[in-house]
C-alpha positions as CSV (number, residue, x, y, z in Angstrom):
1,X,107.0,-155.8,23.4
2,X,107.8,-154.8,19.6
3,X,108.7,-156.8,16.2
4,X,110.4,-155.6,13.6
5,X,107.8,-155.8,11.5
6,X,106.1,-153.3,13.6
7,X,103.4,-155.7,15.7
8,X,103.2,-155.0,18.9
9,X,102.5,-157.8,21.7
10,X,99.3,-156.0,23.4
11,X,98.2,-158.7,26.6
12,X,97.1,-161.5,25.1
13,X,96.9,-160.3,21.0
14,X,97.2,-163.1,18.6
15,X,99.8,-163.1,16.4
16,X,101.4,-165.8,14.0
17,X,104.8,-167.7,14.7
18,X,105.9,-166.2,11.2
19,X,105.2,-162.9,12.6
20,X,107.3,-163.4,16.0
21,X,110.3,-165.4,14.3
22,X,112.9,-162.6,14.9
23,X,113.8,-161.3,18.5
24,X,112.0,-158.2,19.5
25,X,112.6,-155.1,21.3
26,X,111.5,-155.1,24.6
27,X,111.7,-151.7,26.7
28,X,110.2,-151.6,30.2
29,X,110.3,-148.3,32.8
30,X,113.8,-149.3,34.1
31,X,115.8,-147.7,36.8
32,X,119.3,-147.4,35.0
33,X,121.2,-148.3,38.0
34,X,119.8,-151.4,38.6
35,X,119.9,-154.8,36.7
36,X,117.0,-157.1,35.1
37,X,116.4,-160.4,33.9
38,X,114.0,-160.9,31.1
39,X,111.9,-164.2,30.6
40,X,109.9,-165.3,27.4
41,X,108.2,-168.7,28.1
42,X,105.4,-171.2,27.0
43,X,103.4,-172.7,29.9
44,X,101.2,-174.4,27.5
45,X,103.8,-176.9,25.9
46,X,102.9,-179.2,24.0
47,X,98.8,-178.1,25.1
48,X,96.9,-175.8,27.1
49,X,95.2,-179.1,27.9
50,X,98.4,-181.2,28.2
51,X,100.9,-179.0,29.5
52,X,103.4,-181.8,30.2
53,X,106.5,-180.3,29.1
54,X,106.1,-177.7,31.4
55,X,107.0,-173.9,30.7
56,X,109.2,-173.9,27.9
57,X,111.7,-171.7,28.0
58,X,112.1,-169.2,24.7
59,X,114.5,-166.6,26.2
60,X,116.3,-165.9,28.8
61,X,118.7,-162.9,29.3
62,X,120.2,-161.9,33.1
63,X,122.1,-159.0,34.1
64,X,120.5,-156.8,32.3
65,X,121.7,-152.7,32.7
66,X,118.5,-150.6,33.1
67,X,116.6,-151.8,29.8
68,X,119.5,-152.2,27.5
69,X,119.0,-156.2,26.9
70,X,121.6,-156.4,24.2
71,X,123.7,-155.6,27.0
72,X,122.8,-158.3,29.4
73,X,124.3,-161.8,29.9
74,X,121.7,-164.3,27.5
75,X,120.9,-167.8,28.4
76,X,118.9,-168.8,26.1
77,X,118.9,-167.2,22.7
78,X,115.3,-166.4,21.6
79,X,113.4,-168.7,19.7
80,X,110.2,-167.4,18.2
81,X,106.7,-169.1,18.9
82,X,106.3,-172.5,17.1
83,X,103.4,-174.5,19.0
84,X,103.1,-177.7,17.0
85,X,99.9,-178.6,14.6
86,X,96.4,-179.2,16.4
87,X,97.6,-178.2,20.0
88,X,95.2,-174.8,19.6
89,X,96.7,-171.5,21.3
90,X,99.6,-170.8,23.4
91,X,100.4,-168.4,25.9
92,X,104.0,-166.5,25.1
93,X,104.6,-164.3,28.0
94,X,107.6,-162.2,28.8
95,X,108.4,-161.2,32.2
96,X,110.8,-158.8,33.4
97,X,112.1,-158.8,37.2
98,X,114.2,-156.4,38.8
99,X,117.5,-157.8,40.2
100,X,118.5,-157.4,43.7
101,X,122.1,-157.9,42.7
102,X,124.1,-159.4,39.8
103,X,123.4,-163.0,39.3
104,X,126.4,-165.3,38.8
105,X,125.6,-168.4,36.5
106,X,127.9,-170.8,35.2
107,X,125.0,-172.0,32.4
108,X,125.9,-172.2,28.8
109,X,124.0,-170.5,26.4
110,X,121.2,-172.2,24.8
111,X,121.4,-171.7,21.0
112,X,118.7,-170.4,19.3
113,X,118.0,-173.6,17.3
114,X,118.5,-176.2,20.5
115,X,115.8,-177.4,22.2
116,X,118.6,-178.1,25.2
117,X,117.3,-176.6,28.5
118,X,113.9,-175.4,27.2
119,X,111.4,-177.8,28.4
120,X,110.8,-178.2,31.9
121,X,111.6,-174.3,32.9
122,X,110.2,-173.0,36.1
123,X,109.8,-169.2,35.9
124,X,108.8,-169.1,39.7
125,X,111.6,-171.5,40.8
126,X,114.2,-169.6,39.0
127,X,113.0,-166.3,40.1
128,X,113.0,-167.6,43.8
129,X,116.6,-169.0,43.5
130,X,117.7,-165.5,42.1
131,X,115.6,-163.7,44.6
132,X,113.7,-162.2,42.1
133,X,111.0,-161.1,43.9
134,X,107.7,-160.3,41.8
135,X,107.9,-159.2,37.8
136,X,108.1,-155.5,37.3
137,X,106.8,-155.6,33.9
138,X,104.5,-158.3,32.1
139,X,103.1,-158.9,28.9
140,X,102.2,-162.0,26.6
141,X,101.0,-162.6,23.0
142,X,99.1,-165.6,21.9
143,X,100.0,-167.9,18.8
144,X,98.9,-170.9,17.0
145,X,100.2,-173.1,14.5
146,X,100.9,-171.5,11.0
147,X,102.6,-174.3,8.8
148,X,106.1,-173.1,10.4
149,X,108.1,-173.9,13.8
150,X,109.9,-171.2,15.6
């Protein structure tokens, strides 16, 4: 996972909301004849101590041919990190699942500035419903409030 500034996500490194404001490039060793699902989620909403919003969906793309994310179907547009002040570090987790088949979804796309459909996301339930199995790739970074909201 690499941002346009050249910063990379490296299994728990700390990045700021300002640094991750724009959609990154995500790459993984893909089978070009298969389709994948990419999820970015924050399990710490609104904080690790009180994750009452469950997982917060920051990005969701399905039916990605190989690792060409731009050719997949976006169900939730990218929303950078934006932890509230005083909530400490949040984890932002990227998961890639190899799909056994094309996912047929009637969900409308969640806009990048919309809060609708983002809180209370359950990635395990989504994976189970769509027969995704275990993730094929995982990475994450951590971020805390820096005066901006993603």
